[in-house]
TILUM-362503 format. One record per residue: residue in three letters; x, y, z of N, C-alpha, C in turn. Coordinates in steps of 0.1 Angstrom, whole numbers, padded with zeros to 4 digits, always signed. Layout:
# TILUM-362503
ALAXYZXYZXYZ...
END
This chain:
# TILUM-362503
MET+0914+1262+1149+0926+1257+1143+0926+1241+1143ALA+0928+1235+1131+0927+1221+1130+0940+1214+1135GLN+0938+1203+1142+0949+1196+1148+0956+1187+1137GLN+0969+1188+1136+0976+1180+1126+0977+1166+1131ILE+0973+1156+1123+0974+1142+1127+0988+1137+1124ASP+0994+1130+1134+1007+1125+1133+1007+1112+1124THR+1007+1114+1111+1007+1103+1102+1019+1093+1103ASN+1030+1099+1107+1042+1091+1109+1040+1081+1120LEU+1034+1085+1131+1031+1076+1142+1021+1066+1138LEU+1011+1070+1130+1001+1060+1125+1007+1050+1115LYS+1017+1054+1107+1023+1045+1098+1032+1035+1106LYS+1038+1039+1117+1045+1030+1126+1036+1020+1132ALA+1024+1025+1136+1014+1016+1142+1009+1006+1132GLU+1007+1010+1120+1003+1001+1109+1014+0991+1106ALA+1027+0995+1107+1038+0985+1105+1038+0975+1116SER+1036+0980+1129+1035+0970+1140+1024+0961+1139SER+1012+0966+1134+1001+0957+1132+1003+0946+1121SER+1010+0950+1111+1014+0941+1100+1024+0930+1105ILE+1033+0934+1113+1043+0925+1119+1035+0915+1128ALA+1026+0920+1136+1018+0912+1145+1010+0902+1137LYS+1004+0906+1126+0996+0897+1118+1005+0886+1113ASP+1017+0889+1108+1026+0879+1103+1030+0869+1115MET+1032+0875+1127+1036+0866+1138+1025+0857+1142ILE+1012+0862+1141+1001+0853+1144+1000+0842+1134ALA+1002+0846+1121+1001+0835+1111+1012+0825+1113GLN+1024+0829+1118+1035+0820+1121+1031+0811+1133ALA+1025+0817+1142+1020+0809+1154+1010+0798+1150ILE+1001+0802+1141+0991+0792+1136+0999+0781+1129GLU+1008+0784+1121+1016+0774+1113+1024+0765+1122GLN+1029+0770+1133+1037+0763+1142+1030+0756+1154SER+1017+0759+1155+1009+0755+1166+1010+0739+1169ALA+1009+0731+1159+1010+0717+1161+1024+0712+1161ALA+1032+0717+1152+1046+0711+1151+1056+0716+1161ASN+1055+0728+1165+1065+0734+1175+1058+0744+1184PRO+1053+0739+1195+1046+0748+1205+1055+0759+1210THR+1068+0756+1211+1078+0767+1216+1078+0778+1206LEU+1080+0775+1194+1080+0786+1183+1067+0793+1183CYS+1056+0786+1184+1043+0791+1185+1042+0802+1196GLN+1046+0798+1208+1046+0806+1220+1055+0819+1217GLU+1066+0817+1212+1075+0829+1209+1069+0838+1199ALA+1062+0833+1189+1056+0841+1179+1044+0849+1185LEU+1037+0842+1194+1025+0849+1200+1031+0860+1210LYS+1042+0857+1216+1048+0868+1225+1052+0880+1217ALA+1058+0877+1206+1062+0889+1197+1050+0896+1192ALA+1040+0889+1188+1028+0895+1183+1021+0904+1193SER+1021+0899+1205+1015+0906+1217+1022+0919+1219ALA+1036+0919+1218+1044+0931+1220+1041+0941+1209GLU+1040+0936+1197+1037+0945+1185+1024+0951+1186ILE+1014+0943+1191+1000+0949+1192+1000+0959+1203ALA+1007+0957+1214+1008+0967+1225+1014+0980+1220GLN+1024+0979+1212+1031+0990+1207+1022+0998+1197ALA+1015+0991+1189+1006+0997+1179+0995+1004+1187GLN+0989+0998+1197+0979+1003+1205+0983+1016+1212THR+0995+1017+1217+1001+1028+1224+1002+1040+1214MET+1007+1037+1202+1008+1048+1192+0995+1053+1187VAL+0985+1044+1185+0972+1048+1181+0965+1057+1192SER+0967+1052+1204+0961+1060+1215+0967+1074+1217GLN+0980+1075+1214+0987+1088+1215+0981+1098+1204VAL+0979+1093+1192+0973+1101+1182+0959+1104+1185TYR+0951+1094+1189+0937+1097+1193+0936+1107+1204SER+0944+1105+1214+0944+1115+1226+0947+1129+1221SER+0957+1131+1213+0960+1144+1208+0949+1150+1200LEU+0941+1142+1193+0930+1147+1186+0919+1151+1195GLN+0916+1143+1206+0906+1146+1216+0910+1159+1223THR+0922+1161+1227+0927+1173+1234+0925+1185+1225ALA+0928+1184+1212+0927+1195+1203+0912+1199+1201SER+0903+1189+1201+0889+1192+1198+0881+1198+1210GLN+0888+1198+1222+0881+1203+1234+0882+1218+1234PRO+0871+1225+1238+0871+1240+1238+0881+1245+1248SER+0887+1256+1244+0897+1262+1253+0890+1269+1265
END
């Protein structure tokens, strides 16, 4: 029996990745002019990346578990 991939979770991970990308771009833009805003953008990006990693890992883990012989 094939394991159903949780595409909703992957879409949420994709959204978090997109937000992180935007925050990193903001950090680059602010790096010279405003180090505090740069730091806050990087902190937000880091949190989004961690969230995306967790969601991807959950989906990956469920696929690995399903593919193991009973």
